[in-house]
N, C-alpha and C positions, 0 to 999 in steps of 0.2 A: 410282294411288298417291296417298295423302292429301297435302295441301299441307304438313302438318307434317313429313313424311318427306323432303321435297325440301330439298337443301342448295345454297347458292350458293358457287361457288369463290371463294377469297380474291382472286384476280386481278380477277374481275368486280366484287366488292364495292369494292375500292380504286379501280377505274376509275370506278365510279358516284360515289364520294365526290369524286374529283378533278374529275369533270364537273359536280358540283353537283346531281346528280339526287336525292340523299338529304338528309334533314333533319339531317345531321351536318356538322360542320365538320372540316376536315382536322386542325386542331389538337386535336380531341377524340380522334383516333386517333394516338397517338405513333408507332406502327409505320409509319403511312402516310408520315410525314415521313422515316423512314429508308429507305423503299422507293424514293422518287422520287429518281433520280440526275440532277443537273444537270451538264451538260458545261460546261467552261470555254470561253468563246468566243474567248479569245486563243490564237494559235498557240504551239506549243512553241518555247521560246527556244533550246534546244540541239539542235534537229533539224539534221542535216547536210544541206547543200544541194548536190546533185549536178547541175550544169548549170543551164540556164535553166528557170524555173518554167513550168508549163503555161499559166498566165495570161498569159505573155509571148509566146505563139506568135502568128504573124500572124493578123489578123482573117479573112483569106480562107480560112484552114484551118478555122475554126469554122463558116463560112457554108455549106459544102458546095455551092458553085456552080462550083468549078473542080476538075478531076481532078488527082491527083498529091499529095494530102495524106493521109498515112497515120498510123494509130495502131498502136502496137506494145506487146506484152506477152509475158511468158513464162508458159506454162501448164505446171504441174508435175503429173506423173502420180501414181498411187498410191504409197504408201510414201515420201513426202517426197522425190521426185525420184530415187529409186534405180532406177526403171524407165525413165521417159522424161521429157524436158523438151523443150518445143516453143516456138520463137519464132514468135509469130503476128503478122501484119501485116494490117490492114484498111484499105482505101481508103475514105475517108469519103463520097464522092459515089456511086461505082458499087458500093460494098460488095464489091469484089473482095477475095479473101482469099488470103494466102500463109502456109503453115505450113512451118517448117524445123525438123527435129529437131536438137537440140544436145546436147553432151556434159554440160551442166550449166546452172544458171541464173546462174552468176557472170558478171562483166563480160567476161572473156576468151572464154568460150564464145559469148556473144552477139556480141561483136566478130568472132569467126571466122565466125559464121553471116552476119553483115552483109557481111563481106568476100567470102564465096562468092556472096552475092546480087549484089554489085557486079560480080564477075567474070562472072556469068551474063548480066547485062543489058548489060555492056560500055559502049559510048558512049551508050546510051540511058538509062542509070541516072538521070542528073540530070533527064531529061525525065519519066520515070515516077515518080520519087520526089522531088518538090519539097520536101516537108517530111515528117519522121517524128517524131511525138510519142510519147514514152515516159513512163511514170511513174517515180518515183524509188525503186521497190521493190527 
């Protein structure tokens, strides 16, 4: 194929301009200025705060040197949760994993799943689960 028949995709071209690899300035391509999206570094002011922020969790939970520190999330199946929702718990040091099917991803469903987990572990619950960190999703 002759070199004149080869085309460069627009994405590659703009990447090269931003990297400074071409003899073009970004200001010479007005479309390039529109394409580059800059995220605002400040946090959203009106975001609801549910519980303690993840940055406030105990230091020992992040270090992975002690067992008993878990992270939790809900996993939604196909069709936007109409088929299955699973509460997943992952122990950070041993990577033990627990999955509990719930009736939904709402707070009541997760609370019911956690209550059944507490009942299952009984008196050992506080020894096995020292901290459980969840996102605010």
